[in-house]
matplotlib code that plots the C-alpha trace (Angstrom):
import matplotlib.pyplot as plt

x = [-173.8, -175.4, -178.9, -178.0, -176.5, -179.7, -181.8, -179.7, -179.9, -181.7, -181.8, -180.6, -178.5, -176.9, -173.8, -173.1, -169.8, -168.4, -164.7, -162.6, -159.5, -156.6, -154.9, -151.8, -153.9, -156.3, -159.1, -161.4, -164.6, -165.6, -169.2, -171.1, -170.1, -173.2, -172.2, -174.8, -174.1, -175.9, -175.9, -175.4, -176.2, -177.8, -175.4, -176.3, -175.4, -172.1, -171.3, -171.9, -169.6, -166.8, -167.0, -165.5, -165.1, -164.4, -163.4, -161.3, -164.5, -166.2, -163.4, -163.3, -167.1, -167.0, -164.3, -166.6, -169.9, -168.4, -166.4, -163.1, -160.1, -157.2, -156.3, -153.6, -151.6, -150.6, -148.1, -146.4, -142.6, -140.6, -141.1, -144.9, -145.0, -147.7, -146.4, -148.2, -148.0, -151.0, -152.3, -155.1, -158.1, -156.6, -153.9, -156.2, -156.2, -152.4, -152.4, -154.9, -152.8, -149.9, -147.8, -147.1, -143.4, -141.6, -138.0, -137.6, -134.1, -135.7, -137.8, -135.7, -135.1, -136.2, -133.4, -130.1, -130.1, -128.8, -132.1, -134.5, -137.4, -140.5, -144.0, -147.3, -150.0, -153.3, -155.5, -159.0, -160.7, -159.0, -160.7, -161.9, -163.1, -161.9, -165.0, -163.0, -161.9, -163.9, -167.1, -166.4, -163.2, -163.0, -159.9, -159.8, -157.1, -155.9, -153.5, -150.8, -148.5, -145.0, -143.4, -140.0, -139.7, -139.5, -143.0, -142.0, -143.3, -140.8, -139.5, -139.2, -142.9, -144.5, -147.8, -146.2, -144.6, -148.1, -149.6, -146.9, -147.6, -151.3, -150.7, -148.9, -151.9, -154.3, -152.2, -152.7, -156.4, -156.6, -158.1, -156.5, -158.7, -157.6, -159.2, -157.0, -157.6, -155.8, -155.0, -153.8, -153.3, -154.8, -152.6, -152.7, -150.6, -148.5, -148.8, -147.1, -149.5, -146.7, -147.5, -146.9, -147.5, -149.8, -153.3, -155.5, -157.8, -157.7, -160.1, -159.6, -161.0, -164.5, -165.0, -167.2, -167.7, -167.3, -164.4, -163.4, -162.1, -161.6, -165.1, -166.2, -163.1, -163.4, -167.1, -166.2, -163.5, -166.0, -168.6, -165.9, -164.6, -168.2, -168.5, -165.4, -167.0, -165.5, -167.8, -167.0, -167.6, -166.7, -165.0, -164.0, -161.6, -158.7, -156.9, -154.4, -155.5, -155.9, -155.8, -158.4, -159.4, -161.5, -162.2, -163.3, -164.5, -162.1, -161.5, -159.1, -155.5, -154.6, -157.8, -157.1, -153.6, -154.9, -157.6, -155.0, -153.1, -156.4, -157.5, -154.3, -154.6, -158.3, -157.7, -154.8, -156.7, -159.8, -157.7, -156.0, -159.4, -160.1, -156.8, -155.3, -152.5, -153.2, -150.2, -149.7, -146.3, -146.3, -145.3, -145.4, -145.6, -143.9, -145.9, -149.1, -150.1, -148.8, -150.7, -151.0, -152.5, -153.7, -154.1, -157.0, -156.4, -158.5, -158.0, -160.9, -161.0, -164.0, -165.8, -165.3, -163.2, -160.5, -159.5, -162.8, -163.4, -166.2, -164.6, -161.2, -159.6, -161.0, -163.0, -159.8, -158.6, -155.2, -154.5, -155.2, -152.7, -150.1, -150.7, -150.1, -147.0, -145.6, -146.0, -144.5, -141.5, -140.8, -141.9, -138.5, -137.6, -140.9, -140.6, -138.5, -141.4, -144.4, -142.6, -140.3, -139.2, -136.8, -139.9, -141.9, -139.9, -140.8, -144.4, -143.4, -142.5, -144.4, -147.0, -148.8, -150.9, -148.6, -147.4, -143.8, -143.7, -144.0, -147.0, -150.7, -153.9, -157.7, -158.5, -156.2, -154.6, -151.1, -149.6, -148.5, -151.3, -154.9, -157.8, -161.0, -164.0, -166.0, -166.1, -167.5, -167.0, -165.8, -162.8, -159.7, -156.1, -155.2, -151.5, -151.2, -147.7, -147.8, -148.1, -149.6, -146.2, -145.7, -145.9, -149.2, -148.3, -145.0, -146.6, -149.4, -147.1, -144.8, -147.8, -149.3, -146.2, -145.1, -148.6, -148.4, -145.0, -146.6, -149.3, -147.0, -144.6, -147.2, -145.5, -147.4, -147.2, -146.5, -149.4, -151.4, -150.5, -153.8, -152.5, -151.0, -147.5, -146.4, -147.0, -144.9, -141.4, -138.4, -138.0, -141.6, -141.3, -138.1, -139.8, -142.6, -140.1, -141.6, -139.3, -139.5, -139.7, -136.7, -136.4, -134.9, -134.9, -131.3, -132.2, -135.1, -132.9, -130.4, -133.2, -134.4, -130.9, -130.9, -134.3, -133.7, -137.3, -138.7, -135.9, -137.1, -140.7, -139.4, -137.0, -133.3, -133.9, -136.1, -134.5, -131.0, -132.1, -134.4, -131.8, -129.2, -131.7, -132.8, -129.2, -128.6, -131.7, -130.4, -126.9, -128.3, -130.5, -127.7, -125.6, -128.3, -128.1, -131.6, -133.3, -133.6, -129.8, -129.3, -131.8, -130.3, -126.5, -125.7, -125.9, -124.5, -121.3]
y = [141.0, 144.2, 142.8, 142.0, 145.5, 147.1, 145.0, 146.4, 150.0, 152.1, 155.4, 157.2, 160.1, 163.0, 164.6, 168.2, 169.8, 173.2, 173.5, 176.5, 175.8, 178.2, 177.9, 179.6, 182.2, 183.5, 181.7, 179.3, 178.7, 175.2, 174.2, 172.3, 168.7, 166.5, 163.0, 160.4, 157.4, 154.7, 152.1, 153.8, 151.7, 153.4, 155.3, 153.1, 149.9, 151.3, 152.4, 148.8, 147.5, 149.9, 148.9, 145.4, 143.7, 140.1, 137.4, 134.3, 132.2, 134.7, 134.4, 130.6, 130.6, 133.1, 131.1, 128.1, 129.9, 132.1, 129.2, 131.0, 128.9, 131.3, 133.9, 136.5, 137.6, 141.2, 143.7, 146.8, 147.2, 150.3, 151.9, 151.5, 148.4, 145.9, 142.4, 139.1, 135.4, 133.3, 130.3, 127.9, 127.6, 124.5, 126.8, 129.4, 128.4, 128.3, 131.9, 133.1, 131.6, 133.9, 130.9, 131.9, 132.8, 134.4, 135.4, 139.0, 139.3, 139.0, 142.2, 145.4, 147.4, 144.7, 142.5, 140.8, 137.1, 136.1, 137.4, 136.7, 134.8, 137.0, 136.2, 137.6, 138.5, 139.0, 142.0, 140.4, 143.7, 143.9, 140.7, 141.3, 139.0, 140.4, 141.1, 140.8, 137.2, 134.1, 133.7, 130.0, 129.4, 133.0, 134.9, 137.0, 139.0, 139.9, 142.8, 141.7, 143.2, 141.9, 140.4, 138.9, 135.3, 136.6, 138.0, 141.7, 143.9, 144.4, 147.9, 148.1, 147.4, 150.7, 149.7, 149.4, 152.9, 154.4, 152.5, 153.7, 157.4, 156.9, 155.4, 158.6, 160.7, 158.5, 159.0, 162.7, 162.1, 162.5, 160.5, 161.1, 160.9, 161.3, 161.6, 161.3, 162.6, 160.1, 161.0, 158.7, 158.3, 155.7, 154.9, 152.4, 149.2, 147.9, 144.6, 142.8, 144.3, 146.5, 150.0, 153.0, 156.8, 156.8, 158.3, 159.4, 161.5, 165.3, 165.6, 168.1, 169.0, 167.6, 166.5, 163.6, 161.0, 160.8, 163.2, 161.3, 158.0, 156.6, 157.2, 153.5, 152.2, 154.8, 153.9, 150.2, 151.2, 153.1, 150.2, 147.7, 149.9, 150.2, 146.4, 146.3, 148.7, 152.0, 155.0, 156.9, 160.6, 161.7, 160.7, 162.8, 163.5, 165.7, 168.5, 166.5, 164.2, 160.7, 161.9, 160.9, 161.3, 159.1, 160.4, 158.0, 158.9, 159.7, 157.2, 156.8, 156.9, 153.2, 152.3, 155.1, 153.9, 150.3, 151.7, 153.6, 150.4, 148.5, 151.4, 151.3, 147.5, 147.8, 150.6, 148.9, 145.6, 147.1, 149.3, 146.1, 144.5, 147.5, 147.1, 150.1, 150.7, 152.8, 154.5, 156.5, 157.8, 161.5, 163.0, 160.5, 163.1, 166.4, 169.6, 168.5, 168.4, 165.6, 163.4, 164.4, 162.8, 165.6, 164.6, 166.1, 165.7, 166.3, 165.6, 164.8, 164.6, 163.0, 162.9, 166.6, 168.1, 170.1, 172.1, 173.9, 177.0, 179.4, 182.1, 181.7, 183.5, 181.9, 179.5, 177.7, 176.6, 177.1, 173.4, 173.8, 176.6, 174.7, 171.6, 173.7, 175.2, 171.7, 170.6, 173.7, 173.3, 169.8, 169.9, 169.9, 166.8, 165.1, 165.7, 162.6, 160.6, 162.4, 162.8, 159.8, 159.5, 161.3, 161.8, 163.4, 166.6, 166.9, 167.5, 170.1, 172.9, 176.2, 176.3, 173.0, 173.7, 171.7, 173.5, 174.6, 177.0, 176.4, 178.6, 178.2, 179.8, 179.5, 181.3, 180.1, 176.8, 178.0, 177.3, 174.0, 173.9, 174.9, 175.2, 174.1, 176.3, 173.7, 174.5, 172.9, 169.1, 169.4, 171.6, 170.0, 170.8, 169.8, 169.1, 169.4, 168.3, 164.5, 162.3, 158.8, 157.1, 157.8, 154.9, 155.9, 154.4, 156.4, 159.6, 159.7, 158.8, 161.8, 164.2, 163.2, 163.3, 166.7, 168.1, 166.7, 168.3, 171.6, 171.1, 170.0, 172.9, 175.4, 176.2, 179.1, 179.3, 182.6, 184.7, 183.1, 184.0, 184.9, 185.7, 183.6, 182.9, 182.0, 185.6, 187.0, 188.2, 186.5, 189.6, 189.5, 185.9, 186.6, 189.6, 187.2, 184.5, 182.0, 179.1, 176.5, 172.8, 170.7, 170.9, 167.4, 164.1, 164.4, 167.8, 166.1, 163.3, 165.8, 167.6, 164.3, 163.6, 167.0, 166.6, 164.3, 164.5, 163.0, 160.4, 159.4, 159.0, 156.4, 154.8, 154.1, 150.9, 152.5, 155.9, 154.5, 152.0, 154.5, 157.3, 154.8, 153.5, 157.0, 158.2, 155.1, 156.0, 159.5, 158.3, 156.0, 158.7, 161.3, 159.0, 158.6, 160.4, 161.6, 162.3, 165.9, 166.1, 164.5, 166.9, 169.9, 169.2, 166.6, 168.9, 172.0, 170.7]
z = [78.0, 76.7, 77.2, 80.8, 81.3, 80.0, 82.4, 85.2, 84.0, 86.6, 84.7, 81.6, 82.8, 81.1, 82.5, 81.6, 82.1, 81.1, 80.7, 79.7, 77.8, 77.7, 74.3, 72.8, 71.0, 73.6, 75.4, 73.7, 75.6, 74.7, 74.3, 77.0, 76.8, 76.9, 77.9, 77.1, 79.3, 77.5, 80.2, 83.6, 86.6, 89.6, 91.9, 94.8, 92.9, 91.7, 95.2, 96.4, 93.7, 94.7, 98.4, 98.4, 101.8, 100.8, 103.2, 102.4, 102.3, 100.0, 97.4, 97.6, 97.1, 94.2, 92.4, 92.4, 91.6, 88.8, 87.2, 87.7, 86.5, 86.6, 89.3, 88.6, 91.6, 90.7, 92.1, 90.9, 90.6, 91.6, 88.2, 88.1, 85.8, 86.6, 87.2, 87.9, 88.4, 87.3, 89.3, 88.7, 91.0, 92.6, 94.1, 95.4, 99.1, 99.1, 97.7, 100.3, 103.0, 101.8, 100.7, 97.1, 96.5, 93.6, 92.7, 93.8, 92.2, 88.7, 89.3, 88.6, 91.8, 94.2, 95.8, 95.2, 94.2, 97.6, 99.2, 96.4, 98.0, 98.3, 99.3, 97.8, 100.4, 98.5, 99.5, 99.5, 98.8, 95.4, 94.1, 90.5, 87.7, 84.3, 82.1, 78.9, 79.5, 78.5, 80.5, 80.9, 82.7, 83.8, 84.9, 88.1, 89.9, 93.4, 94.0, 96.5, 99.0, 99.1, 102.2, 103.1, 104.4, 108.0, 107.7, 107.5, 104.7, 101.9, 102.1, 98.3, 97.7, 96.4, 97.9, 101.3, 100.9, 100.3, 103.2, 105.5, 104.4, 104.9, 108.4, 109.4, 108.1, 110.1, 113.3, 112.7, 112.4, 108.6, 105.8, 102.4, 99.3, 95.7, 92.3, 89.2, 85.6, 83.3, 79.7, 77.0, 73.2, 70.9, 67.9, 65.1, 65.2, 62.3, 60.4, 63.3, 65.9, 67.2, 68.4, 66.1, 66.6, 63.5, 63.7, 60.8, 62.9, 63.4, 66.3, 69.1, 72.5, 73.2, 69.5, 68.8, 66.0, 63.2, 63.7, 66.8, 65.5, 69.0, 70.2, 70.0, 71.7, 74.5, 75.0, 75.4, 77.9, 79.9, 79.9, 80.8, 83.7, 85.0, 84.8, 87.1, 89.7, 88.6, 88.8, 85.6, 86.0, 82.4, 79.2, 76.2, 73.4, 74.5, 72.8, 70.6, 67.8, 69.1, 72.7, 75.3, 78.9, 81.2, 84.7, 87.5, 91.0, 93.8, 96.6, 99.5, 98.3, 98.3, 96.4, 93.9, 93.3, 92.8, 90.5, 88.4, 87.7, 86.9, 84.7, 82.6, 82.1, 81.1, 78.7, 77.0, 76.8, 75.2, 72.8, 71.6, 70.9, 68.6, 66.8, 68.6, 71.0, 74.1, 75.5, 78.7, 77.5, 78.4, 75.1, 72.2, 69.4, 68.8, 68.4, 70.3, 73.9, 76.1, 78.5, 82.1, 85.2, 87.3, 91.0, 93.0, 96.7, 99.9, 103.5, 105.9, 109.7, 111.5, 108.1, 107.4, 104.6, 106.4, 103.4, 103.5, 105.6, 104.6, 106.7, 105.2, 102.3, 99.1, 101.3, 102.2, 105.6, 107.1, 106.7, 102.9, 102.6, 104.6, 102.5, 99.4, 101.0, 101.7, 98.2, 96.8, 99.1, 98.0, 94.4, 92.9, 94.9, 94.0, 90.3, 89.6, 91.1, 89.6, 86.2, 86.1, 82.4, 80.1, 78.0, 80.9, 80.5, 76.8, 78.0, 80.7, 78.3, 77.7, 75.0, 75.6, 78.7, 81.0, 84.1, 84.3, 87.2, 90.9, 91.9, 92.8, 91.8, 92.3, 89.0, 86.2, 85.0, 84.2, 87.7, 89.1, 91.7, 91.0, 93.4, 91.6, 92.1, 94.1, 97.9, 101.0, 100.9, 97.3, 98.2, 96.8, 95.7, 92.1, 91.3, 87.5, 86.7, 87.3, 84.2, 83.8, 83.5, 87.3, 89.8, 91.4, 94.8, 95.0, 93.5, 96.0, 98.9, 98.2, 97.6, 100.9, 103.0, 101.4, 102.3, 105.8, 106.3, 105.3, 107.9, 110.6, 110.1, 109.1, 105.8, 104.2, 100.4, 98.6, 97.3, 94.5, 90.9, 89.2, 85.8, 83.0, 84.1, 80.5, 79.4, 82.3, 81.6, 83.3, 85.5, 86.5, 87.6, 89.5, 91.3, 92.5, 93.4, 90.9, 90.2, 87.6, 88.1, 86.9, 83.1, 82.5, 84.2, 85.5, 87.0, 88.8, 90.0, 91.4, 93.2, 94.6, 95.9, 97.7, 99.3, 102.3, 103.3, 100.0, 100.1, 103.6, 102.2, 99.7, 102.2, 101.7, 99.6, 97.0, 96.9, 96.3, 93.7, 92.0, 91.8, 90.4, 87.8, 86.7, 86.3, 84.1, 82.0, 81.5, 80.6, 78.0, 76.6, 76.5, 74.3, 71.6, 68.3, 67.5, 64.2, 65.2, 65.5, 62.1, 60.5, 62.2, 61.8, 59.2, 56.2, 58.0, 59.4]

ax = plt.figure().add_subplot(projection="3d")
ax.plot(x, y, z, "-o")
ax.set_aspect("equal")
plt.show()
């Protein structure tokens, strides 16, 4: 496979990036990262791989030509967990005719047992052969939409919720594009191949081997993702020991959400082959930075980035400011979606580079929303609070609809905050009207209940079931007795 990849290599490229990291004790200007992409295919070839416009006949032909024996029909549940049913090639035409059923009552948050029959409608554009499976008797996948027996889309399908939000944007003349920055940890497994939080490395931001013990695994992840059509823009070690980041190119929102789910599967699969466990848990260890999933967003109209305005303040258009205003207005209600776990709020605390306060800036990284320096067609809005445990379909849907609400109602954000918010006193924050995002999952759930607009984005089916499930999660967590409590109280009282 490596020989074949080398034959296809068009050019050896070096990507150079400069990042400035803001640490607890001052500002550390990190060295230029020089990323040597050993086997980078030409940009044109990678673009062709990303644009998949398969027909029914194409897929049937590819199954025969590529010796595909199993096809996984995948979908995502309400909580962002990837599910699938596997069929053999003999059942492919049945699947392509939308005749594959499953029991929806067995999927948490879907339907009651009395209305359990659901149908999987494959999206042909998501056809993908897994490169890590055997090359004889290959395994492929199709991502599916979920429909009811009467032919109507299932209102509890997260993919449908995002498609519904995108349709509204299209009716306003907008095209929504998103680029995520996904962070994760690589930990050792125990003798039973179960995950631990053990790592023996002490590498930090932008470190490399031999200090970075996960370098080989991360490289294989990048090469595997490129084989699957991803355009990988950068990969590097993150701030915490055993923490990594791989960034792939932006795309329209639905493709990006599909790519995030595929990315997680590929990363976990390759990590396991290296005897490691990849986790997208937001904060698996105390005392170090947690993992985020920053979301970079742009809107275009008639092929032009509408966030850009050379004559506007900071080079931003009125629509950009209104989009920011909409997100800031609804951020508390969105938090239970963008940061959906009890553990998510262990990351969102001062001192670990994660945003806590609802503010925006074009010059520093402490606020919730940042405007990266690129302008023109590269102008984008970066939301920094989401973490990789979020359901990407729901997270992108609420981000888009909140921004559109800002544009529709011309919601202007407050002035930018161009100083480190974490060093401001409480009185200074109050004077500037800077509020904090919810501090716990239950606070976020209550904020979601109070935000009727965000609940309407999710729809009654999902919002009711989601809120009920998250309250149950909080109740279960609240009843636990933690090791911290034992250590703090057992000897004293």
